[in-house]
Structures are given as structure tokens and as C-alpha cells.
LOMAR-695989 format. One record per residue (C-alpha): residue number from 0; residue in three letters; x, y, z. Coordinates in steps of 0.25 Angstrom, whole numbers, plus 5000, padded with zeros to 4 digits. Layout:
REM LOMAR-695989
 seq type   px   py   pz
 NUM  ala    X    Y    Z
...
This chain:
REM LOMAR-695989
 seq type   px   py   pz
   0  met 5011 5008 4993
   1  ala 4998 5010 5001
   2  glu 4984 5010 4998
   3  phe 4975 5022 4999
   4  val 4960 5025 4997
   5  ile 4959 5038 4989
   6  arg 4946 5046 4988
   7  met 4946 5056 4976
   8  ala 4937 5063 4966
   9  asp 4938 5064 4951
  10  glu 4936 5078 4944
  11  arg 4921 5075 4943
  12  gly 4921 5074 4958
  13  lys 4918 5059 4959
  14  val 4924 5053 4972
  15  ser 4931 5040 4972
  16  glu 4939 5031 4981
  17  leu 4951 5022 4977
  18  ile 4961 5014 4983
  19  gln 4975 5017 4978
  20  ser 4990 5013 4981
  21  ala 5000 5024 4983
  22  ala 5013 5027 4991
  23  ser 5006 5038 4999
  24  ala 4992 5045 5000
  25  glu 4999 5058 4995
  26  glu 5004 5051 4982
  27  leu 4990 5044 4979
  28  arg 4983 5058 4981
  29  gly 4993 5065 4972
  30  arg 4991 5054 4961
  31  phe 4976 5056 4961
  32  ile 4976 5071 4961
  33  gln 4985 5071 4949
  34  asn 4975 5063 4942
  35  gly 4964 5074 4944
  36  phe 4957 5068 4956
  37  his 4954 5075 4969
  38  val 4958 5066 4981
  39  tyr 4950 5067 4994
  40  ser 4958 5057 5002
  41  val 4969 5046 5002
  42  lys 4968 5037 5013
  43  pro 4976 5024 5017
  44  arg 4968 5011 5014
  45  gly 4967 5000 5024
  46  ile 4969 4999 5039
  47  ala 4977 5012 5040
  48  ala 4965 5019 5033
  49  ser 4955 5014 5043
  50  leu 4964 5019 5055
  51  ala 4966 5032 5048
  52  arg 4951 5035 5046
  53  lys 4949 5038 5061
  54  lys 4943 5052 5061
  55  val 4947 5063 5071
  56  gly 4936 5070 5078
  57  leu 4933 5084 5073
  58  glu 4936 5091 5086
  59  pro 4950 5084 5088
  60  phe 4953 5087 5073
  61  leu 4950 5101 5075
  62  ile 4959 5102 5087
  63  phe 4970 5095 5080
  64  asn 4970 5105 5068
  65  gln 4969 5117 5077
  66  gln 4982 5112 5084
  67  phe 4988 5108 5071
  68  leu 4986 5121 5065
  69  thr 4992 5128 5078
  70  leu 5005 5120 5077
  71  ile 5007 5123 5062
  72  arg 5004 5138 5065
  73  ala 5015 5137 5076
  74  gly 5025 5133 5065
  75  leu 5026 5118 5069
  76  pro 5028 5109 5057
  77  ile 5016 5100 5052
  78  leu 5023 5087 5055
  79  gly 5027 5092 5069
  80  ser 5012 5097 5072
  81  leu 5006 5084 5068
  82  glu 5016 5076 5077
  83  met 5013 5085 5089
  84  met 4998 5084 5086
  85  ala 4999 5068 5085
  86  lys 5006 5067 5099
  87  asn 4996 5076 5106
  88  gln 4984 5070 5099
  89  lys 4975 5062 5110
  90  asn 4967 5055 5099
  91  ala 4976 5042 5096
  92  ala 4970 5040 5082
  93  phe 4971 5055 5078
  94  ala 4986 5055 5084
  95  ser 4989 5043 5075
  96  gln 4984 5050 5063
  97  leu 4992 5062 5066
  98  glu 5004 5054 5068
  99  asn 5002 5047 5054
 100  ile 4999 5061 5048
 101  ala 5013 5066 5054
 102  ala 5020 5054 5049
 103  arg 5014 5056 5035
 104  val 5018 5071 5035
 105  arg 5032 5067 5040
 106  thr 5034 5058 5027
 107  gly 5030 5070 5018
 108  glu 5015 5068 5016
 109  ser 5006 5080 5016
 110  leu 4998 5084 5028
 111  ser 4985 5083 5021
 112  ala 4988 5069 5015
 113  ala 4993 5064 5029
 114  phe 4980 5068 5035
 115  glu 4972 5063 5023
 116  ala 4979 5049 5025
 117  gln 4973 5047 5039
 118  gly 4959 5047 5033
 119  gly 4951 5053 5045
 120  phe 4952 5067 5042
 121  pro 4942 5076 5035
 122  val 4945 5078 5020
 123  ile 4944 5093 5022
 124  tyr 4955 5093 5032
 125  thr 4965 5085 5023
 126  thr 4961 5094 5011
 127  thr 4963 5107 5019
 128  leu 4977 5102 5023
 129  leu 4980 5099 5008
 130  ala 4975 5113 5004
 131  gly 4984 5119 5015
 132  glu 4996 5111 5010
 133  arg 4994 5115 4996
 134  ser 4992 5130 4999
 135  gly 5004 5130 5009
 136  asn 4995 5136 5020
 137  leu 4991 5124 5029
 138  asn 4990 5133 5041
 139  glu 4979 5142 5035
 140  val 4971 5130 5029
 141  leu 4972 5122 5042
 142  glu 4967 5134 5050
 143  arg 4955 5135 5040
 144  tyr 4952 5120 5042
 145  val 4953 5122 5057
 146  ser 4943 5133 5057
 147  phe 4934 5125 5048
 148  gln 4934 5113 5057
 149  arg 4932 5121 5069
 150  ile 4919 5128 5063
 151  ser 4914 5114 5058
 152  leu 4916 5108 5072
 153  thr 4909 5119 5079
 154  leu 4897 5118 5069
 155  arg 4896 5103 5071
 156  lys 4897 5104 5086
 157  lys 4885 5114 5086
 158  leu 4877 5105 5077
 159  val 4880 5093 5086
 160  ala 4877 5101 5099
 161  ser 4863 5106 5093
 162  leu 4859 5091 5090
 163  ile 4863 5086 5104
 164  tyr 4850 5090 5111
 165  pro 4840 5085 5100
 166  thr 4847 5072 5099
 167  leu 4847 5070 5114
 168  leu 4832 5074 5114
 169  ile 4829 5064 5104
 170  thr 4837 5053 5111
 171  met 4829 5056 5124
 172  val 4816 5055 5117
 173  ile 4819 5042 5111
 174  ala 4824 5036 5124
 175  leu 4812 5041 5131
 176  leu 4802 5035 5121
 177  ile 4810 5022 5121
 178  phe 4810 5022 5137
 179  leu 4795 5024 5137
 180  ile 4792 5013 5126
 181  thr 4801 5002 5131
 182  phe 4800 5004 5146
 183  val 4788 5012 5150
 184  val 4778 5006 5140
 185  pro 4781 4992 5143
 186  arg 4777 4994 5158
 187  phe 4764 5000 5154
 188  ala 4762 4988 5144
 189  met 4764 4978 5156
 190  leu 4753 4986 5164
 191  tyr 4743 4986 5153
 192  asp 4745 4971 5151
 193  gln 4741 4968 5165
 194  met 4729 4978 5164
 195  gly 4724 4972 5151
 196  gly 4713 4979 5143
 197  asn 4713 4986 5130
 198  leu 4724 4997 5128
 199  pro 4723 5009 5119
 200  thr 4730 5007 5105
 201  val 4741 5017 5108
 202  thr 4744 5010 5121
 203  arg 4745 4997 5115
 204  met 4754 5002 5104
 205  leu 4763 5008 5114
 206  leu 4764 4996 5122
 207  asp 4767 4987 5110
 208  leu 4778 4997 5106
 209  gly 4784 4996 5120
 210  lys 4784 4981 5121
 211  gly 4790 4980 5107
 212  met 4801 4990 5111
 213  gln 4804 4983 5124
 214  his 4805 4969 5117
 215  tyr 4812 4973 5104
 216  phe 4820 4985 5109
 217  phe 4834 4979 5107
 218  tyr 4830 4973 5093
 219  gly 4825 4987 5089
 220  leu 4838 4993 5095
 221  gly 4847 4983 5087
 222  thr 4839 4986 5074
 223  leu 4840 5001 5076
 224  ile 4855 5000 5078
 225  leu 4856 4991 5066
 226  val 4848 5001 5058
 227  val 4857 5013 5062
 228  tyr 4869 5005 5059
 229  leu 4864 5001 5045
 230  phe 4860 5016 5043
 231  leu 4874 5021 5047
 232  arg 4880 5011 5037
 233  tyr 4871 5016 5026
 234  thr 4874 5031 5029
 235  arg 4889 5027 5026
 236  thr 4886 5022 5012
 237  gln 4886 5032 5000
 238  ala 4871 5030 4997
 239  gly 4868 5031 5012
 240  ala 4875 5044 5015
 241  glu 4869 5050 5003
 242  arg 4855 5046 5007
 243  ile 4857 5050 5021
 244  asp 4862 5064 5016
 245  ser 4850 5066 5007
 246  ile 4841 5063 5019
 247  arg 4848 5072 5028
 248  ile 4848 5084 5018
 249  gly 4833 5081 5015
 250  met 4829 5082 5030
 251  pro 4820 5094 5033
 252  ile 4827 5105 5041
 253  phe 4839 5096 5045
 254  gly 4842 5093 5030
 255  leu 4845 5108 5027
 256  ile 4853 5109 5040
 257  trp 4862 5098 5036
 258  leu 4863 5103 5021
 259  lys 4868 5117 5027
 260  tyr 4877 5110 5036
 261  gln 4884 5103 5025
 262  val 4885 5115 5016
 263  ala 4891 5123 5028
 264  leu 4901 5112 5030
 265  phe 4904 5111 5015
 266  ser 4906 5126 5014
 267  arg 4916 5127 5025
 268  thr 4924 5115 5021
 269  leu 4925 5121 5007
 270  ser 4929 5135 5012
 271  thr 4940 5129 5021
 272  leu 4945 5121 5009
 273  leu 4945 5133 4999
 274  ser 4951 5142 5010
 275  gly 4962 5132 5011
 276  gly 4966 5133 4996
 277  leu 4960 5121 4991
 278  pro 4953 5122 4977
 279  leu 4938 5122 4975
 280  val 4936 5108 4969
 281  pro 4944 5100 4980
 282  ser 4938 5109 4991
 283  leu 4924 5106 4986
 284  glu 4927 5091 4985
 285  thr 4933 5091 4999
 286  ala 4922 5099 5005
 287  ala 4911 5089 4999
 288  arg 4918 5078 5006
 289  ser 4918 5085 5019
 290  ile 4903 5086 5020
 291  ser 4893 5075 5025
 292  ser 4882 5078 5015
 293  arg 4883 5069 5003
 294  arg 4874 5077 4994
 295  ile 4881 5090 4997
 296  ala 4895 5083 4995
 297  gln 4890 5077 4981
 298  ser 4885 5091 4977
 299  val 4899 5097 4980
 300  phe 4905 5086 4972
 301  asp 4896 5089 4960
 302  ala 4899 5103 4961
 303  val 4914 5100 4960
 304  val 4912 5095 4946
 305  thr 4905 5108 4942
 306  val 4915 5117 4949
 307  arg 4926 5110 4941
 308  glu 4919 5114 4929
 309  gly 4920 5128 4932
 310  lys 4907 5131 4940
 311  ser 4907 5139 4953
 312  leu 4905 5131 4966
 313  ala 4892 5138 4970
 314  glu 4886 5135 4956
 315  ser 4890 5120 4957
 316  leu 4884 5119 4971
 317  thr 4872 5126 4967
 318  glu 4870 5116 4956
 319  ala 4871 5104 4966
 320  lys 4858 5110 4973
 321  val 4862 5105 4987
 322  phe 4869 5117 4993
 323  pro 4860 5129 4998
 324  leu 4859 5140 4988
 325  leu 4864 5150 4998
 326  ser 4877 5142 5000
 327  thr 4880 5142 4985
 328  glu 4876 5157 4983
 329  met 4887 5160 4994
 330  met 4897 5151 4987
 331  phe 4894 5158 4974
 332  val 4897 5172 4980
 333  gly 4910 5166 4986
 334  glu 4915 5161 4973
 335  gln 4911 5174 4966
 336  thr 4919 5182 4977
 337  gly 4931 5173 4978
 338  ala 4928 5170 4992
 339  leu 4922 5156 4992
 340  pro 4929 5151 5004
 341  ala 4924 5162 5013
 342  met 4910 5161 5007
 343  leu 4910 5146 5010
 344  asn 4913 5149 5024
 345  ser 4901 5159 5024
 346  val 4892 5148 5019
 347  ala 4897 5138 5029
 348  glu 4895 5148 5041
 349  phe 4881 5152 5036
 350  tyr 4876 5137 5035
 351  glu 4883 5133 5048
 352  glu 4875 5144 5055
 353  asp 4862 5140 5047
 354  val 4864 5126 5051
 355  gln 4866 5129 5066
 356  asn 4854 5138 5066
 357  ala 4845 5128 5058
 358  leu 4849 5116 5067
 359  thr 4846 5124 5080
 360  ala 4832 5128 5074
 361  ala 4829 5114 5070
 362  leu 4833 5108 5083
 363  ala 4825 5118 5091
 364  leu 4813 5113 5083
 365  ile 4816 5098 5085
 366  glu 4819 5098 5100
 367  pro 4804 5102 5103
 368  val 4799 5092 5093
 369  ile 4807 5081 5099
 370  leu 4801 5085 5113
 371  ile 4787 5085 5107
 372  val 4789 5072 5101
 373  met 4794 5066 5114
 374  gly 4783 5072 5122
 375  val 4772 5067 5112
 376  ala 4778 5053 5112
 377  val 4779 5052 5127
 378  val 4764 5057 5128
 379  ile 4759 5047 5118
 380  ile 4767 5035 5126
 381  leu 4761 5040 5139
 382  met 4747 5041 5134
 383  ala 4748 5028 5128
 384  leu 4753 5022 5141
 385  tyr 4743 5028 5150
 386  leu 4731 5028 5141
 387  pro 4726 5014 5146
 388  ile 4728 5019 5161
 389  phe 4719 5031 5158
 390  ser 4709 5022 5151
 391  ile 4709 5013 5163
 392  gly 4707 5024 5173
 393  ser 4695 5030 5165
 394  ala 4689 5016 5164
 395  ala 4690 5015 5180
 396  gln 4684 5028 5182
 397  met 4672 5025 5173
 398  ala 4670 5011 5180
 399  his 4669 5019 5194
């Protein structure tokens, strides 16, 4: 008997995590499903679990799934495909995971359970595999997931690429200001100490700042690193993650962009799961766990309760007052016409395009603002440094 960590939800949507003993992950999963629980994951406990939790990068995982799908389509058995992929995998950790998956499949364990036991794969992926196994159409379900993964990766790359230039610009501005204050300003401080006399208030303040940064720079750097570390630790707690998510959604301009991005991700995930043949309630629970926003995820879990009571998905999400009205209206039309997966895809496409356009426009405004702030800061520093020299020059002319 081995120990497993099982994460599940009851009929009200309350999520809990327990440590249970069982002969296999599949046996433990079946036991709780029979008792009316929705099981999210079953992972081995202990050292094996820590080794298994190594996550595979999005791009290598996409390439693996494309190749895996090609082999299955060509008629190669699942076990043979896994063994071949494990041998040709350059990533040692991923190859080890694939070998473990192949060994589990060889002993009769299902493909979805074998992937889930590794602990490092997205919950939507293992759920998609499970839907494909139950429907007997693994090829089509896997193809839909590959399409979903490709679109998600493309969107993420576009968003990251659009943020590179502003991030580089902000870094350069900060580096320039630190250089001026810690290197240039102290040189002027030595000059004015030798000259003596009264200095303007702005100049004295800047010189004091430069001396302070020069003497306490490493203390300040250490404090900054400690604050960042504590902040990251806080964000990993339940209360911290919820607080950060609330701040993120409440931000002007970028809060709405973040909300729309999460709605697009949720809609595409739910569409993929429903197209794979998974029922609505398990699909909702899985989609909620696949998004980063705690507020949106909680609103979906709340909607699960009302959906179980017989209300429509659109009505349940509208009551949560988190989703944009347009998205719930489109879902309502999809439910009425019996084409909810297709309509969810349309919701995702609409908000993905909206996010890209809004982010491009926002960054187009932010870039000149950063340049203006940098220019103003540099002008103030230079004026504060050269003001005493101008005063001395004026005094010398008046003396003559």
C-alpha cells in the first residue's frame, strides 16, 4: 500500500486535500468517485512526489503532444509511442516521466491516470485524456487539446513580446538614475565641499541622497531582496494570492485587460473540455482550476452549485457579477442554440483579440510617459548639480 495526496471537491464545490493509502492511484480515484466526489488529482506522497512535480515547459510539451498525436494517427500503439518518445526526448527529467508513464500503462493503468500520477502536467490535459478514454475517441480529443495549446502559447508569446520593450525601457531608466545618484552626484559633492559656501536646498537634498545611497547601497539592496522574497512567499499563500488578484483586477486599464485575458483562457479551456465529451460540471471545475485569477475561479465554483440545481451556465455566471456581460450573453445564446462549445470559442477569440489591442494601445501610451519621466528626472538632477556653478558664475560677473 502506498500513500497518495488526493485533491477533490464535494457536491457543493468545496475543495479539500487528503492523504490516503491505496494500492494504486486509479483505485483511490475510483473509491472517491463512487462516493460522489469530483477528483481533481491523485499524486504520490513523499520523495517520489517531489521528483514528479517538475513541470515541463509549454513549448516542449506542445511539441511532444504534436509528435504523440502523429504516432497514434499512424497506427502505432499508445505504449509503443510513449516508449519511442521517451527514448528520443532530450530533456532528462521529461524522459524519466515518460518512462514512468509507459511503465504504468504497461501494467494496465489508464493513460490519463499515468500522466496525473506524475504531478507536473496541467489538470486540463489529464482531464482531456480521461474524456478521450471514456468516449473512445482519444485522437480527436488530443487533437483539440493540441490546437488549444498552440493558440494559448501563441497568445502568451505575443503578450510577452509586447512587454519586452517597456520592461527594458524601465530597467534602463532605473539604471541611469542609480548611476547618476551613486556615481555622478558624489563627485559633485566632493567639489562643493572644497568650494564651501551655501548651496541651494535642492542641491543639498540631492547631495545628501547621493551620499546616503553610496554608503548604504548594499544595505538597501539586501533589504530590497528580502522584501521581494517575503512578498513572493506571501503571494503563494491563499490569503496573499487572493489579495494580489484583487489588486490586479482593480488596477486601472490593466485590471480590465487581465480580467479579459482570464475570461478568454477560461472560455477556451471550457470549450476544449466540452468538445472532448466531458460533462458540464466537471468541465467547469477543471476550467476554474486552469486559470490564475482566484476571484474568477471562485465565481466559477459558486456557479457550479447553481448549475447543479438546474440553472443555466450563463445565468449562474451572471449572478457572480465578475464575468463581462457580453461574455455571459454569448454563452446564453450558445446554450439556447445547443452550440455552447462553438460559442465559447467565439468568446475566447473575441477577448483574445481585445486583450492584444488593449495592451498594444496601453503600452503605446506608457512608453512616452516613461521617456518623459526619465527626461524630467535627469533635468532635475542636472539642474540641482549645476545650479551652484551658475550662481558662482553670476556672482563673479557682478564682482567685476
